[in-house]
LUMMAR-546509 format. One record per residue (C-alpha): residue number from 1; residue in one letter; x, y, z. Coordinates in nm, 3 decimals, always signed. Each point is the difference from the previous one (the first is absolute). Example, Ala and Ser with C-alpha at 12.3 -4.5 7.8 and 13.67 -1.06 7.14 Angstrom:
2
n, res, u, v, w
1, A, +1.230, -0.450, +0.780
2, S, +0.137, +0.344, -0.066
//
This chain:
185
n, res, u, v, w
1, X, -2.833, +0.045, -2.813
2, X, +0.135, +0.204, +0.303
3, X, +0.021, -0.345, +0.191
4, X, +0.201, -0.150, -0.285
5, X, +0.245, +0.306, -0.020
6, X, +0.051, -0.016, +0.385
7, X, +0.056, -0.376, -0.021
8, X, +0.269, +0.058, -0.286
9, X, +0.168, +0.268, +0.207
10, X, +0.000, -0.247, +0.303
11, X, +0.155, -0.272, -0.210
12, X, +0.261, +0.236, -0.134
13, X, +0.074, +0.126, +0.334
14, X, +0.021, -0.369, +0.135
15, X, +0.255, -0.082, -0.275
16, X, +0.206, +0.327, +0.087
17, X, -0.023, -0.079, +0.369
18, X, +0.145, -0.348, -0.053
19, X, +0.282, +0.119, -0.216
20, X, +0.064, +0.290, +0.232
21, X, +0.020, -0.241, +0.308
22, X, +0.327, -0.146, -0.139
23, X, +0.151, +0.339, -0.039
24, X, -0.064, +0.123, +0.339
25, X, +0.209, -0.123, +0.301
26, X, -0.213, -0.222, +0.245
27, X, -0.152, +0.182, +0.273
28, X, +0.091, -0.098, +0.362
29, X, -0.172, -0.321, +0.093
30, X, -0.370, +0.058, +0.068
31, X, -0.155, -0.097, +0.338
32, X, -0.121, -0.360, -0.017
33, X, -0.358, -0.049, -0.011
34, X, -0.284, -0.051, -0.236
35, X, +0.078, +0.339, -0.185
36, X, +0.067, +0.373, -0.011
37, X, -0.276, +0.252, -0.074
38, X, -0.045, +0.356, -0.064
39, X, -0.286, +0.240, -0.031
40, X, +0.080, +0.300, -0.233
41, X, -0.239, +0.290, -0.090
42, X, +0.081, +0.244, -0.250
43, X, -0.031, +0.348, +0.165
44, X, -0.162, +0.175, -0.301
45, X, -0.204, -0.257, -0.171
46, X, -0.090, -0.192, +0.321
47, X, +0.056, -0.336, -0.211
48, X, +0.078, -0.278, +0.256
49, X, +0.204, -0.308, -0.015
50, X, -0.007, -0.257, +0.291
51, X, +0.206, -0.309, -0.082
52, X, +0.220, -0.256, +0.131
53, X, +0.300, +0.047, -0.227
54, X, +0.239, -0.264, +0.135
55, X, -0.090, -0.363, +0.085
56, X, +0.231, -0.278, +0.096
57, X, +0.307, +0.162, -0.124
58, X, -0.151, +0.088, -0.344
59, X, -0.118, +0.359, -0.117
60, X, -0.368, -0.032, -0.122
61, X, +0.007, +0.111, -0.366
62, X, -0.376, +0.094, +0.007
63, X, +0.047, +0.213, +0.323
64, X, +0.306, +0.171, -0.135
65, X, -0.183, +0.082, -0.316
66, X, -0.274, +0.171, +0.197
67, X, +0.272, +0.195, +0.195
68, X, +0.160, +0.089, -0.341
69, X, -0.337, +0.145, -0.117
70, X, -0.047, +0.206, +0.290
71, X, +0.351, +0.135, -0.016
72, X, -0.053, +0.097, -0.379
73, X, +0.101, +0.323, -0.129
74, X, -0.311, +0.229, +0.054
75, X, +0.091, +0.230, -0.302
76, X, +0.040, -0.277, -0.254
77, X, -0.178, -0.305, +0.129
78, X, +0.328, -0.206, -0.050
79, X, +0.053, -0.302, +0.237
80, X, +0.337, -0.124, +0.094
81, X, +0.078, -0.293, +0.233
82, X, +0.087, +0.125, +0.345
83, X, +0.321, -0.137, +0.156
84, X, -0.119, -0.258, +0.251
85, X, +0.277, +0.116, +0.240
86, X, -0.178, +0.346, +0.013
87, X, -0.319, -0.175, +0.120
88, X, +0.194, -0.185, +0.253
89, X, +0.173, +0.312, +0.116
90, X, -0.331, +0.182, +0.043
91, X, -0.156, -0.307, +0.190
92, X, +0.311, -0.027, +0.221
93, X, -0.019, +0.363, +0.090
94, X, -0.377, -0.062, +0.082
95, X, +0.099, -0.287, +0.205
96, X, +0.281, +0.180, +0.192
97, X, -0.251, +0.289, +0.083
98, X, -0.230, -0.275, +0.165
99, X, -0.285, +0.064, -0.246
100, X, -0.228, -0.284, -0.081
101, X, +0.001, -0.160, -0.343
102, X, -0.341, +0.130, -0.092
103, X, +0.113, +0.369, +0.069
104, X, -0.036, +0.228, -0.291
105, X, +0.311, +0.125, -0.177
106, X, -0.070, +0.309, -0.205
107, X, +0.176, +0.002, -0.341
108, X, +0.062, +0.353, -0.129
109, X, +0.231, -0.088, -0.282
110, X, +0.131, -0.326, -0.131
111, X, +0.145, -0.067, -0.360
112, X, +0.054, +0.301, -0.223
113, X, +0.094, -0.025, -0.366
114, X, +0.305, +0.193, -0.093
115, X, -0.220, +0.274, -0.174
116, X, -0.217, +0.029, +0.307
117, X, +0.303, +0.031, +0.227
118, X, +0.155, +0.270, -0.226
119, X, -0.330, +0.208, -0.008
120, X, -0.026, -0.024, +0.364
121, X, +0.362, +0.110, +0.053
122, X, -0.077, +0.311, -0.195
123, X, -0.241, +0.119, +0.253
124, X, +0.140, -0.172, +0.324
125, X, +0.359, +0.043, +0.094
126, X, -0.020, -0.301, +0.237
127, X, -0.030, -0.239, -0.279
128, X, +0.314, -0.179, -0.090
129, X, +0.086, -0.016, -0.394
130, X, +0.089, -0.373, +0.034
131, X, -0.249, -0.088, +0.268
132, X, -0.050, -0.364, +0.113
133, X, -0.365, +0.066, -0.072
134, X, +0.101, -0.030, -0.357
135, X, +0.093, -0.364, +0.063
136, X, -0.297, -0.094, +0.203
137, X, +0.247, -0.014, +0.297
138, X, -0.138, +0.285, +0.215
139, X, -0.342, +0.102, +0.169
140, X, -0.110, +0.305, +0.178
141, X, -0.216, -0.113, +0.301
142, X, -0.173, +0.073, +0.316
143, X, -0.087, -0.259, +0.260
144, X, -0.358, +0.083, +0.136
145, X, +0.035, +0.145, +0.347
146, X, +0.389, +0.008, +0.026
147, X, +0.201, +0.349, -0.043
148, X, +0.213, -0.021, -0.306
149, X, +0.311, +0.108, +0.207
150, X, -0.048, -0.314, +0.197
151, X, -0.038, -0.230, -0.291
152, X, +0.311, +0.135, -0.167
153, X, +0.215, -0.018, +0.309
154, X, -0.108, -0.366, +0.033
155, X, +0.070, -0.066, -0.379
156, X, +0.333, +0.194, +0.020
157, X, +0.116, -0.233, +0.269
158, X, -0.081, -0.306, -0.209
159, X, +0.268, +0.111, -0.264
160, X, -0.167, -0.162, -0.289
161, X, -0.012, +0.291, -0.250
162, X, -0.089, +0.365, -0.054
163, X, -0.216, +0.160, +0.259
164, X, -0.128, +0.357, +0.057
165, X, -0.271, +0.170, +0.188
166, X, -0.189, +0.294, -0.149
167, X, -0.131, +0.204, +0.280
168, X, -0.223, +0.235, -0.201
169, X, -0.220, -0.298, -0.116
170, X, +0.118, -0.235, +0.267
171, X, +0.073, -0.288, -0.222
172, X, +0.297, -0.224, -0.038
173, X, +0.209, -0.093, -0.304
174, X, +0.116, -0.371, +0.012
175, X, +0.221, -0.154, -0.276
176, X, +0.206, -0.308, -0.040
177, X, +0.294, +0.182, -0.155
178, X, +0.331, +0.071, +0.188
179, X, -0.032, +0.073, +0.367
180, X, -0.035, +0.384, +0.043
181, X, -0.202, +0.277, +0.127
182, X, -0.057, +0.369, -0.055
183, X, -0.173, +0.300, +0.152
184, X, -0.322, +0.096, -0.169
185, X, -0.149, +0.348, +0.012
//
């Protein structure tokens, strides 16, 4: 039964990913080659996704579904397709840092439902009311072995969206909204 529910969620995510791909501006042309891969580990649950999410100019729906499931709202269990450009942004930052494809990227926070975001904003003043997390267009990450300050500086130089470093937890917020940054306490 659990496998059937998970399969249904992945199929729903697939449909939403494909529908969402048309609404999201195309990312910069990926590097030519057999594919683009990412290794993500959720920092609390330790769930891991290691996938080739882009092959021969096409996003792999199954891989994007696995990523969406890892990015799910941890309070409600809601899954929403992740903006493909966000995954490209994360991978491009990783590549510019000179980190290999199989390096682990820790995911601290991905998609948040509007309700979860509102609850979090009540206790954390750093949470934006209209966060890009609500649209599955943002991620809070760490790249294993690389200081967050260095990751954020490299990401800011790319001018691809919102970037901020949170020194207290040494994580980096990346989103594919407008280009901007802010100082985090």
